[in-house]
N, C-alpha and C positions, 0 to 999 in steps of 0.2 A: 329810626324809621325813615331817614332822609332818602336813602337809595330807593326804597320801595315807593315812596311818594313820587319820585321823579318818573319811575317806570309807569306808575298809575296815571300820571298826567299825560304821558306820551300815548299810552294805549287808549285812554278815554277819547282822545280826539281822532283816533283811527277806527272808530266803530263802523261796522259794515251796514249797508242798506240792502234789503232783500228785494229781488225782482218779484213780480206778481203776474199771474195769468188769469184769464177772464172768460166769462160766458160769452156765447154768441150775442151780438147786439144788433138792433135795427139800425137803419141809416142814421148818420150823425145829425144831431139837433144843432141849432145855432150855438156858437161858443158862449159859455156862461149860463146856459139854460139847462137845468136838470129836469127831465120829465117827471111828472107825478101822476098818480091815478086820476083818470078823468080828463087828461090832457094829451094822451098819446096820439101819434100820427098814424097809428096802425090799428087794425082790428084783430091782428094775429096775437094769439095768446100762447105762452109756453105752458103747455098742460103738465109736462113733467120733464125732468132731466135726471140722468144718471151719469156720474163722473167716477172713473176709476183711475187712481194713481198707482202704478206698479213701480214701486221703489226698488232700485237695484244698485249694486256696487259698480263703480266704474271699472272698465277693463284695466287690469294691472293693479287696481286697488289704491291708486295714488290720488285720484280725484275725490271730491266730497260725495259724489253719487249722482244718480239721475232718476227721473221718474218718467216712465212712458205713460202718457195720458190718453185715455179713450173716453170720449164724451158723447152721449146720445141725448138729443133734444127732440121731444115730441111736441110739435106745434099744431095749432088749429086756427083757421081763419073763422072768427065768429061773426064776420060781417056778411052782407048779402052780395058783395061783388068780389071778383078775383083781385088779388094784389100781387104785383110783380115788383120785386125790389132787389137791391144789392145788400144782402146781409153781410155783417163784418165782425171781426174780433181782433184784439191786439196781437201783433206778431213780434213785438219788442217792447221793452220798457227802459226808461232811464235808470241807471244803476246807482245814481248818487255820486259818482266819481267822474262826471263829465264824459260819460260813455253810455252806450246802449247795449243791453243784453237781449239777443234775439231768441225767439222760439225756433226749435229745430224740427225738420222733417214734417212739415204741416201737410195734412191731406184732408179733403172734405168730400163727403158723399151726401147726396140728396135723394131720398127714397131708394137707397142702395146703389145709385149710379154715381161714379166719380164726377166731381164738379171741378171745372177749371177755376183757378183762383188768380187774383192779381193783387199786386201791392199798391196800396194807397198811403197817403200821409194822414195821420190823425193825432189826436191829443195823447199825451203820455199819461197812462193810468197812475203812475207814481208822481207825476207833476214835476219831475226834474228837468225834462227837456221841453222845448217849444213844440216839437212834433216827433213822432216815431212812426215806424211802419205798422200798418194794419193789413190784414188779409181780407179781401172782399170777394164775394161770389154771388152769382145771380140765382134767384130762387123764385118759383111761382107758388103762391098760396091760393088754391081754388077755394071759393066760398064754401064754408061748411065742411071742408075736407081736411083730414089730418095729413101732415107732412113730417117726415122723419129726416133729421139732419144728424150726420155722424162726423165728428171731428177727431183727428188723432195728431199728436205731436209729442215732442220730447222736451222735458225741462231739465236744466242743470241745477243742482242744489246751490243754495246760498248758505252763508254762515261762517263760522269760525270753528275749525276743528278743535275738539272732536264732535261738536254739535253742528247740525245743519238744519235747514228748514225749506219747506216748499209752501207756496201760497196759491190760493185759487180765489178769484174775484167773482162773487155772485152779483155784485151790484150793477154791473153793466147790463144784466138781463132785466133790469127794472123798466126799461123802455118799452117792453112789450105790453100788450093789452092786459090790464088787470094784474092779478097776482100770479106768481109761479105756483102751479097746483101742488107739485111735490118735487123735492130734490133729494137724491141719495148720493152721498159722496163716500166712496170706498177706497181705503188705502190697503194695498196688498204688499206684504213684506216678504223677504226671502228666508224668514225664520219665524219661530213662535213669538207672539207678542209678549213682551215683558214690560210692564208699565215703568220699570226702573229706567228704561232708555228713553222715555218721553219727558220732555221739559214741560211741566205744568204751568198754567197761568196763575200767578199769585195776586199781585196788585197792578199788573201791567199786561195788557193783551198783545204786546208787541213781541213777535218772534218767539211765541210759546205755542203750545198745542191747544187748539180750540177745544173747550170742554164739551162734555156730553157724548163721548164716544161709547160705542159698544164693541167689545173685543171678542173674537172667536177664532181660535187657532192662529193663523198667520194674517188675520184681517182685522182692521179697525173700520168702523162705519159710523156715519153721522146721517141723521134724517131731519128734513125740514118739510113742513106742510103749510100750503096756502099762505105764502109769505111774499111781501114786497121787499126785496133785498135792499138793504142800505149798506153803506161802507162798513159799519160795525158788524154786519153779517158775513163779511168776507172771511175766508178760511185760511188757517195756518196749521201745519204740523211741524213741530220742532223735535228732533230726535238725534240720538247718537248716529254718526255716519255708519253706513253698513260695513265699510271696511274695518272700522274700529270694533263694532259689536261682534263681528265675526272673529276677531282676535280674542275677545272675551270668551266666546263660546269654545274656541279651540283650546285656550288655557284651562277652562273649566273641565273640558274633556280630558286633558292631560293629567291634571291633579286627581281626577276621579280614577283614572287608569293606573296612575303611579303616585300614590299619596306621599311617597318619600322623596319626590323630586323637588328639592328646595328651589332650584332655579325657576321651575314652572310656577311655584307658589309666589316667588318674588315678582315674576312678570305679571301675574294676575293681580297682585296687590298694587303694582304700579299702574296698571290699566284702570282699576277702580279709582285710584287716586286722581288720575287724569280726568275722569268723569265727574268727580266730586266738586272740583273748583271751576270757577268761571274761566273761559278761554281768554278773557281780557287780562292776560298777564297774571292770572291767579290772584286777582285783587279782591276776591270774595268767593262765596259759594256759587254754585252753578246758576241759581235763580236769585242770588243776592240775599236769600233768606235761609235761616236755619230752622226755626221752629215751625214755619208755615209750609215747608217743603219736606215731607217725610222721606223722600228719596235721599236727602243729604245724609241723614243719620244712618240709613241702611247702607249707602255706599261706603261711609266711613267704617261701619262695622265689618263689612265684607273686606275692605282693604286692610283694616287692622288685623283681622283673622289671617289673611293671606301673608302679610308681612311677619306676623308672629310665627307662622309655620316656616317661612323662609329663614328667619333668623335662628329658630330652634334647630332646623335641619342643617344649616350652614353657619354655625356660630362664629367661624373665623372669617367670614366674608364681610369685609368692611362696607362694601357698597350697599348691601341690603340693610345693614344697621343704619347707615346714613339716610337711605331712602325712607326707612321707617321713621326716623327722627323728623324728617321733612314732613311726612304725613301728620304726625302727632302735633308738631308745632303749629303748622298753618291751621289745622282744624281747631286746636285749642284757642288760638288767638281770635279767629273769626267767630267761633261759637261764643267766646267770651264777650263779644260786642253785643250779644243778645241776652246777656245776663247769666249764661251758663257758668258754673263753677268748674273750671278746667285746670286748676293748679296741678293736680296729680298727673294730668296728661303732659303738661309743660315740663314737669320734673322728669317724667319718663322720656320725653324727647331729648332732654339734656343728657340723660344716662346713655341713650342710644348713640348720640353723636360723640359723646365722650369715649365710648367703647370703639366706635369707628375710627376715631383719631388715634387711639392706641394701636389698633390693628394696621392702619395704613396712614401714618402721619404725613406722608408726602403726596398722597393721592389728591389730584386737583379737584375731582368731583366731591370727595369727602370734605376737603377744605372749603370748597365753594358753598356747600350746604351749611357748614359751620359758620361761615361769614353771614349767610342769610339769617341764621338764628341769632346772631349778635344784634341784628336790626329788629327782629321780631320780639326778642326777650332781652332788652338792653342790659338789665341787671342780672340776668341769669347766666349769661355766657359773655365773656369779655375777651377781645383779641388784644394781646399785648406782645409787641415785637414778633408778629407772625406766629405766636403761640396763643393758646386759649386757656382761660381760667374759668372756673365754674362756681361762682359764689353761692348759688342756690343749692349746690350739691354737697358743699362742705362748710362746716363751721368749726373753728379752732378754739379750744381743743374739743374733740369729739372722742370720748373714751369708749363708747358702746355703739358700734355701727350695726345697723340692721338693713337687710336688703329690702328695697322698695318693692312692693307687690306689683307684678305685671298686670296690665289691663285684662289680658286673657291668660288662661292657664298655659303654662309652658315654662321651659327653663330659660332664665335670664342669665347670661354669662356674668361672672363677678367682675366688677370694675377694678382696674388697677390704676395707681397714681399716674397722673399726667403732669409732670413737673414743669412749672413755668417760672419765670424770673420773679413773679410777684405773688406766688401762692405757695402755701404749704401743701403737702401731698393730699389730694382729694380722695374721698371715699364715697361709697354708695350713699344715697340719701338716707339720713338717719331720722329717727323720730324727732330729735332735737332740731335737725335741719328743717324738717317739715314745719315744725312749730315756728321756728324763726322766720322761715320764708313766708309763712302765712302772716306773721306779725308785721313783716316788712311790706306786706300788701303788694306783691307782684301782680296779683289779680286786679287790685284796685288800679295799679299803674297801667297795666296793659288793657284793662277794660274801661278805662275812664271815658272813652268816646262813646256816644250813643249809637253810632252806626259805623258801617264800613268806612275806613279812612279815605278821604278824597283831597286831592291837592290840585289846584289849577290856577288860572289867571291868564287872560289874553296877553298881557304884557310880557309874561315869562315864557310864552310858548316857544320862541326860537331857542332859548337856552335849554328848556326842557326837552325839546326834540333832539338836540345834539347829545346832551348828557344821558337822557333816557334811552336813546337808541344804542349807545355804547353799552350801558348796563344790561339792556334787554338782550343784546347780542352775546354778552358774556354768559348770561344765564342760559340762553339757547345753546351755546357751544358746550356747556357742561352737560346738558340733557340729563338731569339728575335722576338717579334710580329711585 
């Protein structure tokens, strides 16, 4: 597991920080003072607000995506005298990397009339910078009269492909009089809502989708009533990037129209596999949980089905067998950390990579995946003089070999011996091999840690950066199927 640990350490310290966007806020209070009910400087209340995030794919499909935001704020002066003020909201935030992320294309209307805006300096909502740009505009609130403020701008997504997120900060609206009467936040998507592409919140509310949504067609909505917004009330939606989910939809359509298209099935399986694991170097599942996130098992089953179709339809294609082995091995190891008994999946992964090596022994992608498996299942596959031995698949002597049952129905090609300098000719996993492998406790060995493996240490960071970067680049260059 040494190589994987180095990559894990590198990627852990390169985690991204998301920008955030916010409600219109009243004039700034003295630094360090947070307004609370009963101590406001204004008698203007936010009676209601409606915020729409229209998520779209970036032009060309290479960026993570954008959200065109349209926000309507219905305000009312509850006092007996008119109030004229410069209302404001953040126009940029610190991104956590010694830089600032701006809001794009800002426009403001007051009672339907475009309002001139100006840039001022204000506190960073994310707290990374000493000051960032805010947009300020003049507005008159007549006593007892409603005032409508409309704000529009464009957000660029944050995240790590294939998952992105958008945030909206309600808490800056807490400075108005009393509570916010009602708030409706609506997310419009360019396709039907499928909860499979949403990242749920498990035990950490960071960069996951705020719970409590209602879905209808292409829309997700959240409702809040009579609330005094606090930082924990701020909103996040984390989902598969539109460009990636559109690829999923295209491949689904292709296999529906041409169910014998093995390449399309393979591409679909690879896409599902990409969504299954964490973007942090695949060092765990997408939410770091197996049992608590039902989407993990569903994505695995979809990917497993697609790879099974691909390898059945294209039995001589080494890359799809290798890609299938990659799926089975990583899933089995990570699910094993939560107590799942995944030995059959590990054995099947070894069968698939063994077959891929038979079909294309010199293919760099196939060999790269085989090397990865030597780290994931150290006793199940061994590299010897640039060849591979499979102790878990063969026991000597084995007089009666039986084919290992595939996870899903389908034809599994018969394995042929892959001769190495240290092994006798291997065969498909036999009943005896299964018993011996279980007795040797590869499950116990591979599942001995209580959680996803983690390696770090401040004193080792320079070494890990250099070594991990090289290994990460090697894996990226392979771009495994």
